[in-house]
C-alpha positions in Angstrom: 0.0 0.0 0.0 1.3 3.5 -0.9 -1.6 5.0 0.9 -3.9 3.8 3.7 -7.5 4.1 2.6 -9.9 5.2 5.3 -13.7 5.0 5.1 -16.5 7.1 6.6 -17.8 3.8 8.1 -14.6 3.2 10.1 -14.9 3.7 13.9 -14.1 7.4 14.2 -14.0 8.6 17.8 -14.0 12.2 16.6 -13.5 13.9 13.1 -9.8 13.4 13.2 -9.2 10.1 15.1 -9.9 6.7 13.6 -9.2 3.1 14.9 -8.1 0.5 12.3 -8.2 -3.2 12.7 -7.6 -6.1 10.3 -5.5 -5.9 7.1 -4.8 -2.1 7.4 -3.6 -2.4 11.0 -1.5 -5.4 10.0 0.1 -3.5 7.2 0.9 -0.6 9.5 2.4 -2.8 12.2 4.0 -5.7 10.3 4.7 -4.4 6.8 5.6 -0.8 7.6 6.9 -1.6 11.1 5.2 1.5 12.4 5.6 2.9 15.9 3.7 5.5 17.9 4.5 8.9 16.5 5.3 7.8 13.0 3.5 9.4 10.0 1.8 7.6 7.2 0.0 8.7 4.0 -3.8 8.3 4.2 -6.8 9.2 2.2 -10.6 9.1 2.8 -12.2 6.9 0.2 -14.2 9.3 -2.0 -12.6 12.3 -0.4 -9.3 14.1 0.4 -5.8 12.8 1.1 -3.2 13.7 3.7 -1.1 12.4 6.6 -1.9 10.5 9.8 0.2 10.1 12.9 0.1 6.8 14.8 -1.4 7.8 18.1 -1.5 4.4 19.8 -1.2 0.7 19.0 -2.1 -2.6 20.6 -2.1 -6.2 19.5 -5.2 -5.8 17.3 -5.7 -2.2 16.3 -3.9 1.1 15.4 -5.4 4.5 16.2 -4.5 7.3 13.8 -4.7 11.1 14.2 -5.7 12.2 10.7 -5.2 15.5 8.8 -6.6 15.6 5.3 -5.3 18.6 3.4 -4.9 17.5 -0.3 -7.4 16.8 -3.0 -7.2 13.6 -4.9 -5.0 13.6 -8.0 -6.4 14.7 -11.4 -8.7 12.4 -13.4 -7.7 10.8 -16.6 -9.0 12.5 -19.8 -10.4 9.2 -21.2 -13.5 7.3 -20.2 -13.2 3.7 -21.3 -15.6 1.4 -23.0 -14.2 -2.2 -22.9 -15.5 -5.5 -24.1 -15.8 -7.7 -21.0 -12.4 -9.5 -20.8 -11.7 -13.0 -19.5 -12.1 -13.3 -15.8 -8.4 -13.9 -15.2 -7.7 -10.5 -16.8 -10.5 -8.6 -15.2 -9.0 -8.0 -11.8 -5.8 -6.7 -13.4 -7.8 -4.4 -15.6 -9.8 -3.0 -12.7 -6.6 -2.2 -10.9 -5.2 -0.6 -14.0 -8.1 1.8 -14.6 -8.0 2.8 -10.9 -4.2 3.4 -11.1 -4.6 5.6 -14.2 -7.5 7.7 -12.6 -10.2 6.7 -15.0 -13.6 8.1 -14.0 -15.8 5.7 -15.8 -15.3 2.1 -17.1 -18.1 0.7 -19.2 -17.9 -3.1 -19.6 -19.9 -4.2 -22.6 -20.9 -7.3 -24.4 -19.5 -8.2 -27.9 -19.8 -11.0 -30.3 -16.4 -12.4 -29.2 -17.2 -12.2 -25.4 -18.1 -15.6 -24.0 -21.5 -15.6 -22.2 -19.9 -17.3 -19.2 -17.7 -14.2 -18.6 -20.8 -12.4 -17.3 -21.2 -15.0 -14.5 -17.8 -14.3 -12.9 -17.9 -13.5 -9.2 -15.5 -10.6 -9.9 -18.5 -8.6 -11.2 -20.2 -8.7 -7.8 -20.1 -5.1 -6.3 -17.9 -6.1 -3.4 -15.3 -7.9 -5.6 -15.3 -4.9 -8.0 -14.6 -2.5 -5.2 -11.9 -4.7 -3.7 -10.0 -4.7 -7.1 -10.4 -1.0 -7.6 -9.2 -0.2 -4.1 -6.0 -2.2 -4.8 -5.3 0.2 -7.7 -6.1 3.2 -5.5 -3.7 2.1 -2.8 -0.9 1.8 -5.4 -1.5 5.2 -7.0 -2.3 7.2 -3.8 -5.8 8.0 -5.0 -9.1 8.1 -3.2 -11.6 8.2 -6.1 -12.5 4.9 -7.6 -13.7 4.5 -11.1 -17.5 3.9 -11.6 -18.0 0.6 -13.3 -21.0 0.3 -15.6 -22.2 -3.1 -16.9 -23.9 -3.4 -20.3 -24.9 -7.0 -21.4 -26.3 -6.0 -24.8 -24.1 -4.4 -27.4 -26.6 -2.9 -29.8 -28.8 -1.2 -27.3 -25.8 0.2 -25.5 -24.3 1.7 -28.8 -27.6 2.9 -30.2 -29.3 4.2 -27.0 -26.4 5.3 -24.7 -23.1 5.8 -26.4 -23.7 9.2 -27.9 -25.1 10.5 -24.6 -22.3 9.3 -22.4 -19.8 10.9 -24.8 -21.5 14.2 -23.9 -19.9 16.2 -26.8 -16.5 14.4 -26.5 -15.1 12.4 -29.5 -15.4 8.7 -29.4 -12.4 6.6 -30.6 -12.7 2.9 -31.3 -9.5 0.9 -31.5 -9.0 -1.0 -34.8 -5.6 -2.1 -36.0 -6.2 -1.0 -39.6 -7.4 2.5 -38.8 -5.7 5.4 -40.8 -4.7 7.4 -37.7 -3.3 6.5 -34.3 -4.8 7.3 -30.9 -1.6 9.2 -30.1 -2.4 11.7 -32.8 -5.8 12.6 -31.3 -5.2 12.0 -27.6 -4.9 15.6 -26.4 -8.6 16.2 -25.6 -11.1 14.4 -23.3 -12.6 11.4 -25.1 -14.3 8.1 -24.8 -12.1 5.2 -26.0 -13.6 1.8 -27.0 -11.4 -1.3 -26.9 -12.7 -4.6 -28.1 -12.2 -8.2 -26.9 -9.3 -10.6 -27.9 -9.6 -10.6 -31.7 -11.3 -7.2 -31.8 -14.8 -6.0 -32.6 -16.5 -7.8 -35.5 -17.3 -5.7 -38.6 -20.9 -5.2 -37.7 -19.9 -3.7 -34.3 -17.4 -1.4 -35.8 -19.8 -0.2 -38.4 -22.6 0.4 -35.9 -20.4 2.3 -33.5 -19.2 4.4 -36.4 -22.7 5.1 -37.6 -23.6 6.4 -34.2 -20.5 8.4 -33.2 -17.2 6.5 -33.2 -14.1 7.0 -35.3 -11.4 4.4 -35.8 -7.9 4.7 -34.4 -5.1 2.3 -34.0 -2.7 1.6 -31.1 0.3 0.7 -33.3 1.3 -2.0 -35.7 1.5 -4.8 -33.2 -1.4 -7.0 -32.2 -1.9 -6.5 -28.4 -3.8 -8.5 -25.8 -6.6 -6.6 -24.0 -4.6 -6.2 -20.8 -1.8 -4.6 -22.8 -4.0 -2.5 -25.1 -5.7 -0.8 -22.2 -2.7 0.7 -20.5 -1.2 1.4 -24.0 -4.3 3.5 -24.8 -4.4 5.2 -21.3 -0.7 6.1 -21.5 -1.4 8.2 -24.6 -3.2 10.8 -22.4 -1.9 10.8 -18.9 -3.4 13.5 -16.6 -1.2 16.5 -15.9 
């Protein structure tokens, strides 16, 4: 953990004093070898960041005196629309979007998405949040991406895609596109990334009819969990 995430539901004895047990207390005492008086980086989930002083420790809990003085880091300029990946990739992808500071991740169906992928326990709200928080802890962030699930491709594209773009361009990754994402990545945008093997022609054509324009990520064929950070790295927040 590069930051200790605090929650409003934690046991706060007053607005600046919180008691931590479990994994976070174990991390402070065993991993960081913290002692009374030491300072650590903390952040309130959904809120500001800052420092905390270890006020007291016992065998089970750590009490922190907290001062939150910094806003969370800037958001990424891209929202991501991603064909639901294989479950073994999904946890890694959730951490990635959290580390990059993506505000919205739309997981969508596609012709090359196996129906069984939608049954993975990783899509349960608690598991989603756990994976996202792992990314927040690494990147010293407190604002988790909002994950939206869309199990039908055509209604999503026809009924929702233009509205969620909200005036921003929509770029859809396709290896044979005439221009690269790097050439158009300076402004806020929605970026669509397909499954392994890419979007099928019908899906590409439908997205283009509604709003999307094709861009490529380079000459090499990339797996989904490589294509996503490659796309996000084109427009890092300042």
